C-alpha positions in Angstrom: -46.9 19.4 20.3 -49.4 20.5 17.6 -49.9 19.0 14.5 -45.8 17.6 14.2 -45.3 14.2 14.1 -42.5 13.5 16.7 -39.4 11.2 15.9 -37.1 10.2 18.2 -33.3 10.2 17.8 -31.8 6.6 18.6 -28.2 7.7 19.5 -28.2 8.8 23.5 -25.9 11.8 23.9 -23.9 13.1 27.3 -24.6 16.4 26.2 -27.2 18.3 24.2 -26.1 21.7 23.3 -28.4 24.3 22.5 -26.6 27.1 19.8 -23.3 27.5 18.6 -22.3 30.5 19.5 -19.5 31.7 21.9 -21.1 30.1 24.5 -22.4 26.7 22.5 -18.6 26.5 20.9 -17.0 26.6 24.1 -18.9 24.2 25.8 -18.7 21.5 22.8 -14.6 22.3 22.4 -14.2 21.2 25.8 -16.5 18.8 26.4 -15.9 16.7 23.2 -11.8 16.7 23.8 -12.9 15.3 27.2 -14.2 12.0 25.3 -17.8 13.1 26.1 -20.4 12.5 23.2 -22.3 16.0 22.1 -24.7 16.5 19.9 -25.0 20.4 19.1 -28.5 22.1 18.1 -28.0 25.2 15.4 -30.9 26.9 14.4 -29.3 27.9 11.2 -27.5 26.1 8.6 -24.0 24.9 8.5 -21.3 27.3 7.7 -17.4 26.9 7.1 -15.5 30.0 6.7 -12.5 28.1 4.9 -15.3 27.3 2.2 -17.9 30.1 2.3 -15.5 32.5 1.3 -16.3 36.6 1.8 -13.0 37.8 2.2 -11.0 39.8 0.2 -13.9 40.2 -2.5 -14.2 43.9 -3.6 -17.2 46.2 -3.4 -18.1 45.8 -7.6 -18.4 41.8 -6.9 -21.5 42.5 -5.2 -24.7 43.4 -7.2 -25.3 46.2 -4.7 -22.0 47.4 -4.2 -21.6 45.7 -0.7 -25.3 47.7 0.4 -27.1 45.3 3.0 -29.5 43.0 2.5 -32.3 41.8 4.6 -30.1 38.7 6.2 -26.7 40.7 5.4 -27.8 43.7 7.6 -24.3 44.9 7.9 -23.4 44.5 4.6 -23.2 42.1 1.7 -20.0 40.6 2.0 -20.7 40.0 6.3 -20.0 36.7 7.3 -23.1 36.5 9.5 -26.6 35.7 8.6 -29.6 37.0 10.4 -31.4 40.4 11.0 -33.5 42.4 12.7 -36.4 40.8 10.9 -36.8 36.8 9.8 -39.1 35.8 7.9 -42.2 33.4 9.7 -40.0 34.3 12.9 -41.7 37.6 14.4 -41.6 38.5 18.1 -43.6 41.6 19.6 -43.4 44.0 22.0 -45.8 45.4 25.0 -47.1 49.1 23.7 -44.5 52.0 24.6 -41.6 49.8 24.7 -39.0 48.9 22.7 -36.4 45.7 21.6 -34.7 45.4 18.5 -33.6 42.0 18.7 -31.0 40.9 16.3 -31.0 37.0 15.9 -28.6 35.4 13.8 -29.0 32.1 11.9 -26.0 30.1 11.1 -23.2 28.0 12.7 -21.3 30.1 15.2 -24.2 32.4 15.5 -22.9 36.2 16.1 -19.5 35.3 16.2 -18.8 35.4 12.8 -19.1 38.9 12.4 -18.8 40.7 15.7 -15.9 43.5 16.4 -13.9 40.8 18.4 -13.7 43.3 21.3 -12.8 41.7 23.8 -12.5 42.6 27.8 -12.1 41.2 30.8 -15.2 42.3 33.5 -12.8 43.7 36.4 -13.4 43.3 40.1 -16.1 45.7 40.4 -18.5 44.6 37.8 -18.9 41.7 39.5 -19.9 43.4 42.7 -21.5 46.8 41.4 -24.7 46.5 44.2 -22.3 46.6 46.8 -20.6 49.8 45.2 -23.8 51.8 44.3 -26.6 50.2 45.6 -28.3 49.3 42.3 -29.3 46.0 41.0 -27.3 42.9 42.4 -23.7 41.5 43.0 -22.6 38.5 41.0 -22.5 35.3 43.2 -19.0 34.6 42.1 -15.7 37.4 41.9 -13.0 38.2 39.7 -10.9 35.9 41.1 -12.8 33.1 40.9 -13.2 33.8 37.0 -9.5 35.0 35.8 -8.0 31.4 35.6 -10.5 31.1 32.9 -9.9 34.7 31.1 -6.5 33.8 31.3 -6.9 30.5 29.4 -9.2 31.7 27.2 -6.4 34.5 26.3 -3.9 31.7 25.5 -6.5 29.5 23.7 -7.9 31.8 21.4 -5.5 34.9 21.0 -6.1 38.4 21.8 -3.7 41.5 21.8 -3.6 44.6 23.9 -1.4 45.5 26.6 -0.8 45.7 30.2 -1.8 48.8 31.7 -2.2 48.3 35.3 -6.2 49.8 35.3 -7.7 48.2 38.3 -11.4 47.4 36.9 -9.8 46.7 33.5 -7.7 43.6 34.1 -4.5 42.9 32.2 -4.4 39.6 30.3 -1.9 37.6 28.3 -1.6 40.0 25.3 -0.4 39.6 22.0 1.7 42.7 20.4 -0.9 45.3 19.7 -0.8 46.9 15.8 0.3 50.6 16.0 -2.1 53.3 15.9 -3.5 54.6 12.5 -3.1 58.5 11.9 -6.5 59.3 12.7 -6.2 57.4 15.7 -3.1 59.0 17.1 -5.3 62.6 16.3 -7.9 61.2 18.5 -5.3 60.0 20.9 -3.9 63.2 21.2 -7.6 65.0 21.4 -9.0 62.8 24.2 -5.8 63.0 26.3 -6.6 66.8 26.3 -10.2 66.0 27.6 -8.6 64.0 30.1 -10.0 60.7 28.4 -7.3 58.0 28.8 -6.5 56.0 25.2 -4.8 52.9 25.2 -4.2 50.2 23.0 -7.2 48.0 21.8 -7.8 44.3 23.3 -9.0 42.4 20.1 -9.2 39.0 19.6 -7.2 38.7 16.4 -3.7 36.9 15.6 -1.1 39.4 15.5 1.5 36.8 16.3 1.3 33.1 15.6 -0.6 30.7 18.2 -0.6 27.4 16.7 0.1 25.4 13.7 -3.8 25.5 12.7 -4.0 29.2 12.5 -2.2 32.1 10.9 -1.6 35.4 11.5 -3.2 38.6 10.6 -2.1 40.0 7.3 -4.2 43.8 8.0 -6.7 43.5 5.2 -8.9 45.2 7.3 -12.1 42.8 6.7 -12.6 40.4 10.2 -16.2 41.5 9.7 -16.3 39.2 6.7 -14.7 36.1 8.8 -11.0 35.3 8.4 -11.1 32.2 6.0 -7.6 32.7 4.7 -5.4 32.3 8.0 -8.2 32.1 10.6 -6.5 35.0 12.5 -9.6 36.7 14.1 -11.8 34.5 16.5 -15.2 32.7 15.5 -16.6 30.0 17.0 -16.6 27.7 13.8 -13.2 28.5 13.4 -11.5 28.0 16.7 -13.9 25.7 18.7 -16.7 23.5 16.7 -14.7 22.3 13.6 -11.6 21.4 15.7 -14.0 20.0 18.0 -15.6 17.7 15.2 -12.0 16.6 14.5 -12.1 14.4 17.8 -15.2 13.0 16.3 -17.3 12.9 19.7 -19.5 15.7 17.9 -22.8 15.6 16.1 -24.4 19.0 14.7 -28.0 19.2 13.9 -28.3 22.0 11.7 -31.5 23.8 10.3 -33.0 22.7 13.5 -35.5 25.1 15.5 -35.0 24.4 19.6 -39.2 23.5 20.4 -38.4 22.8 24.2 -36.0 21.0 26.6 -37.8 17.8 27.7 -38.0 16.7 31.5 -39.2 13.2 33.2 -41.5 12.9 36.0 -38.6 13.6 38.5 -38.4 16.9 36.8 -34.7 16.3 35.6 -33.7 17.5 32.0 -33.6 14.7 29.5 -32.9 16.1 25.9 -34.3 18.6 23.6 -37.4 18.7 21.1 -36.7 20.5 17.9 -38.3 21.0 14.7 -36.2 20.1 11.5 -36.6 23.4 8.9 -36.3 21.3 6.0 -38.9 18.6 6.4 -41.1 20.3 9.2 -41.3 17.4 11.4 -40.6 17.5 14.9 -37.6 15.6 16.2 -36.1 14.3 19.5 -32.7 13.8 21.0 -32.0 12.6 24.4 -28.5 13.5 26.8 -27.4 13.2 30.0 -27.0 17.2 30.5 -28.9 20.0 28.4 -26.7 22.9 27.9 -29.1 26.0 26.5 -26.4 28.9 24.6 -29.0 30.0 22.1 -28.2 33.5 23.0 -30.1 35.1 26.0 -33.5 36.0 24.7 -33.7 32.6 22.8 -32.7 30.7 25.8 -35.4 32.4 27.8 -37.9 31.5 25.6 -36.9 28.1 25.1 -37.2 27.9 28.9 -40.1 29.6 29.0 -41.9 27.2 26.3 -40.8 24.1 28.2 -43.4 23.6 30.8 -44.3 20.6 32.3 -45.9 18.8 35.6 -42.9 19.5 37.8 -42.1 22.8 36.0 -45.6 24.7 35.4 -44.0 28.1 35.4 -41.7 26.8 32.5 -38.2 25.5 33.5 -35.6 26.8 35.4 -38.2 29.2 36.4 -39.3 28.5 40.2 -38.0 31.8 41.1 -40.0 33.3 38.4 -37.1 35.4 37.2 -36.5 33.8 33.4 -37.0 36.5 30.8 -36.5 39.4 33.8 -33.9 41.7 34.1 -33.1 41.8 30.5 -30.7 44.5 29.2 -28.3 45.8 26.6 -25.4 47.7 26.5 -25.7 51.4 25.9 -24.8 53.4 22.9 -24.4 56.9 21.2 -22.7 58.1 18.6 -21.2 60.8 16.4 -19.0 61.6 13.6 -17.3 63.7 11.2 -14.3 64.8 9.1 -10.9 66.1 9.7 -9.9 69.1 7.5 -6.3 68.2 8.3 -6.6 64.8 6.4 -8.5 66.7 3.3 -6.8 65.5 0.2 -4.7 63.1 2.0 -1.7 61.1 0.5 -2.4 57.3 -0.1 -0.8 54.2 1.6 -1.9 51.1 2.8 -3.5 51.9 6.1 -6.4 48.9 6.8 -4.9 47.5 9.5 -6.9 44.6 11.5 -10.7 45.1 11.2 -11.2 47.1 13.8 -9.9 49.8 15.8 -6.2 50.0 17.1 -7.1 52.4 19.9 -9.9 52.5 22.6 -10.6 54.4 25.7 -11.5 52.0 28.9 -14.1 54.1 31.3 -11.9 56.7 33.2 -14.1 58.8 35.6 -15.5 58.2 39.2 -18.8 57.6 39.0 -19.3 59.5 42.7 -18.8 62.6 41.2 -21.7 62.2 37.7 -25.4 62.3 37.7 -25.7 58.4 36.6 -24.2 55.3 38.2 -22.1 53.3 35.6 -19.7 54.0 33.2 -18.8 53.3 29.4 -15.8 52.7 26.9 -15.2 54.7 23.9 -14.7 53.1 20.5 -13.3 54.5 17.4 -13.0 54.6 13.9 -12.0 56.4 10.5 -9.2 55.9 7.7 -9.0 54.6 4.8 -11.3 51.8 4.7 -12.0 50.2 1.0 -15.1 52.4 -0.6 -18.1 51.0 -0.8 -21.8 51.7 -1.4 -22.6 54.6 1.2 -19.0 55.9 1.1 -18.4 59.0 3.0 -21.8 58.6 4.9 -23.0 59.8 1.6 -21.1 62.4 -0.5 -23.8 64.9 -0.9 -23.1 65.7 3.3 -19.5 67.0 2.5 -19.4 68.3 -1.4 -20.5 71.9 -2.1 -19.7 72.7 1.7 -15.8 72.9 1.7 -13.1 73.9 -0.3 -12.3 71.3 -2.8 -8.6 72.4 -4.5 -9.0 75.9 -3.6 -12.5 76.0 -4.9 -16.0 75.9 -3.4 -18.2 73.9 -6.1 -22.0 73.5 -6.0 -23.2 70.5 -4.2 -23.8 67.1 -6.2 -22.6 66.5 -9.5 -21.4 63.4 -11.2 -18.0 62.1 -13.2 -14.8 63.8 -13.0 -16.1 66.4 -10.6 -18.1 63.5 -8.6 -14.8 61.6 -8.8 -12.3 64.4 -7.8 -14.9 65.4 -4.5 -14.7 61.7 -3.1 -11.0 61.3 -3.9 -10.3 64.8 -1.6 -12.6 63.7 1.3 -11.5 59.8 1.3 -10.0 59.2 4.4 -11.0 62.4 6.5 -13.9 60.9 8.3 -13.5 60.2 11.9 -15.9 58.9 14.6 -16.5 57.3 18.1 -19.3 55.7 20.1 -19.5 55.1 23.4 -20.6 51.5 24.8 -21.8 51.4 28.4 -23.5 49.6 31.5 -27.2 50.0 32.1 -28.5 48.8 35.2 -30.4 45.5 34.6 -34.1 46.1 36.0 -36.9 43.3 36.9 -39.4 45.5 35.0 -37.7 44.9 31.6 -38.0 41.4 30.2 -39.3 39.2 27.4 -42.0 36.8 28.1 -44.4 34.5 25.8 -46.6 36.0 23.5 -50.1 34.2 24.3 -51.4 34.6 21.1 -48.6 34.4 18.4 -46.6 31.4 17.3 -43.9 31.4 14.6 -44.0 29.2 11.3 -43.0 26.1 13.5 -45.9 26.6 15.5 -43.4 27.9 18.5 -44.8 30.5 20.9 -42.8 34.0 20.3 -41.3 36.6 22.7 -42.9 39.4 23.7 -40.9 42.2 25.1 -41.4 45.2 27.7 -38.1 46.7 27.7 -37.2 50.8 28.4 -34.1 52.7 29.1 -34.2 54.3 32.6 -33.2 58.1 33.3 -29.8 56.5 34.3 -28.7 55.1 30.8 -30.2 58.7 29.2 -27.9 60.5 31.5 -24.9 58.5 30.5 -25.9 58.9 26.7 -25.7 63.0 27.5 -22.2 62.7 28.8 -21.3 60.0 25.9 -21.8 63.1 23.4 -20.5 66.0 25.8 -17.3 64.2 25.9 -17.3 62.9 22.4 -18.0 66.5 21.1 -14.9 67.9 23.4 -13.0 65.4 21.4 -14.0 66.3 18.2 -13.1 70.2 18.8 -9.7 69.3 20.4 -9.2 67.7 17.0 -10.3 70.8 14.9 -12.5 68.0 13.5 -16.1 69.4 11.7 -19.2 67.0 13.1 -21.3 66.2 9.9 -23.8 63.8 12.2 -24.7 63.0 15.5 -23.9 66.4 16.7 -27.4 67.9 17.3 -29.1 65.1 19.3 -30.7 66.3 22.6 -33.2 65.6 25.2 -35.8 65.6 22.7 -34.3 62.1 21.5 -32.4 60.8 24.7 -29.4 62.0 23.1 -28.9 59.9 20.2 -29.2 56.9 22.6 -29.3 53.6 20.8 -32.8 51.7 21.4 -32.6 48.5 24.0 -31.4 45.8 21.9 -29.5 47.5 19.0 -26.1 47.2 20.3 -26.9 43.1 20.4 -25.0 42.5 23.6 -28.4 41.0 25.0 -28.0 39.4 28.6 -29.4 38.6 32.0 -32.9 36.6 30.9 -31.4 33.6 32.9 -29.5 35.3 36.0 -27.4 33.5 38.3 -27.2 33.8 41.9 -27.0 32.1 45.4 -30.2 32.6 46.4 -32.9 30.2 44.3 -35.8 32.4 45.2 -34.4 35.3 43.1 -32.4 33.7 40.4 -32.5 30.8 38.0 -29.1 29.6 38.0 -26.2 28.8 40.8 -22.7 30.3 40.5 -22.0 27.4 37.6 -24.4 28.2 35.6 -26.6 25.2 36.7 -30.5 25.5 36.8 -31.4 25.7 40.5 -34.4 23.7 40.0 -33.0 21.4 37.6 -29.5 19.8 38.4 -28.8 18.5 34.9 -29.6 22.1 33.0 -27.1 24.8 32.5 -26.9 28.1 30.2 -23.7 29.4 29.2 -24.8 32.5 27.2 -25.3 36.1 28.0 -28.4 34.8 29.9 -26.8 33.9 32.9 -25.1 37.6 33.6 -26.4 39.2 36.6 -25.0 42.4 35.2 -23.1 43.8 32.0 -20.3 45.8 32.9 -19.0 48.7 30.4 -17.2 45.8 28.2 -18.7 43.6 25.5 -19.8 40.6 26.8 -18.4 37.9 24.6 -14.9 37.1 26.3 -16.7 36.6 29.9 -19.3 34.4 27.8 -16.4 32.1 26.8 -14.6 32.2 30.1 -17.8 31.1 32.2 -18.7 28.5 29.6 -15.0 26.9 29.7 -15.6 26.9 33.6 -19.5 25.5 33.3 -18.2 22.6 31.3 -15.5 21.8 33.3 -17.9 21.6 36.3 -20.2 19.3 34.3 -17.4 16.9 33.2 -16.1 16.5 37.5 -20.2 16.5 38.3 -20.5 13.4 35.9 -17.4 11.7 36.6 -18.7 12.1 40.5 -22.7 11.1 39.1 -23.9 14.2 40.8 -25.5 14.5 37.6 
C-alpha cells in the first residue's frame, strides 16, 4: 500500500462497481432496481447533464471559439472531460509500437460524448473463427444476446429501419430522421458504387419513450449531452440518476481504484481506492465486485491485484489478462461538393450525427483481408466554430467565388464572402472496421512507472497487422469511388498510400478498446466464462469492452449494454441461490 494510510468504509454492499460508463451504469441500474445495495466507484467527479449544461452555447461563448482543450479534445463544449494525456496519469509503450489511450474522467465516462452509433453484433460476429479460421469464437451466440438487445432497444431507445440484413440484425426502432441534402448525394453516389446506404441506428429519441425523457429537437449537439430533453443516451441521464432514485446506490467520485481485494480463499471482498481529494486510501467491501472501468483500466486493476491465491493477478490463471487488446480500424477522407457552393440557407441541423450509414456489404472470401467495415458519413451546415471549413486556406483561392478567382487568404469582407460561399459544401466519410484480436497485442504493468497515486501504470505493445492495413486500403479506394461518383473534390486524405498505411488510424485512436479480459469456455485460454464471470474468482465480473472476444465491424456500446444487463441478472439469480 506504499505510504498511504488505509481507511475502511463501515458500510458493506451487495455489489461494488468500478466505472460508471455503459457497462457500469447498466449494472447499477439493474442491481439497484432489484433492491441490491450498490457502491459505484468513479475516477472522475460527479456530473449531471441537467446542471452542467453546454448544450445550445454558441462558439463565441467560448474564449477559444469552441476549439479543443487538453481535457476536452473534441471541442470546448464537448460534454466529456478526459483526453489522450492526463496530468499525473502516464502510460508507456514498447519501442516500435503504438497505442493512443483515451480516458474519460467523470461520471458516465465516454457515454457523455460518443456518436450514439448503436449497432448489434450479428450471428457471424460471435463465430468468426468458424468462418475464417482467425481468432476465436465467442462462447455465446447472437440468439443468447438477442433478448437483451431487444430490452436495451426498448429501455434506452434507438432509431433505424428494419432491413432484413443477415449480419446487421434488425431491432426495435423508432422512426429515423430524413436524410439531409449531402446525404442524398452520398446515397446516390454510393449506390452507383455498389455500396448499400441505409438509415443510421443511433440511440437518440425521435419519438416519446417515457415520461422521464423528451424527444430530440434536432439541435445537432449530441456531443454536448442532451441536457434539455435527455433525448440521447448517456449513462448519467438514462441509467445512473434513475438508479439513484431507488436509494440503493452510493457513488464515490474522484476515487482512483488501486486493486480488487481478496480473502484467503481467493474470493473478492471489495476494492481499495485512492481518494483524489485527500490522497488517502480507502477500502469498500462488497459481496460481488464488478469491473466496468474500460478494457485497459480493468486489465490494469486486475494485474495490480496480486495475492497468494492470485500471484499472476486476479482472474489471470490463464495469463490472458491484458492480451488480445484491439481497437476498431479507421480511415477517413473528405472534400467539397461544388454543387453545394453558395447554397441556400435553411435549418439542416438534424440529430448530432449521421442520418445514413453503410453496413458492410461485401463477401470477404473475394477480398484480400478477412473482416469488414462500415462507413460513416458527414457534411452539411453545422454551426461554424474554430477550424470552420477545415481551414478556409484549403479552399479560398482555388475555386471561382461568385464567378471570380481570387488570391488565397484575405480578411474582412472578402474572407466573409469566401466563408459564406463554401459553407455547407463539405462532405466526408470514414470507415470503422474489425481488427483481428492477437495475443501479441497487449498491455501489461510497467515495472518501473507509477502514477501520482502510486499505482503502477500500463505499458502497451500493439501493432496493426497486414489484415488491417489492407482493409484501410480498401476503405480509401471505396471512398474515392463514391466521391468521384458525386462529382466531389477531395481536399484531404486522398494522397494516403502504403507509406502511411493508407491513412489507417493509430491503434486506440478510434476509442473502441476491447479484448483484455476475454470470455471463453476454456479457463486455460480465457479470463471469464460466458456470464462475464471470472473463472478463478466466482464473485468477480467484468462488464466493459474487456470481455469481448472480438469486436465486429460495429461500435461496441450496444453490446456492452446488453452483456452488462445479462450479467447483472445472472448475478441477482446467483446471489439468491447463494452460489456467490
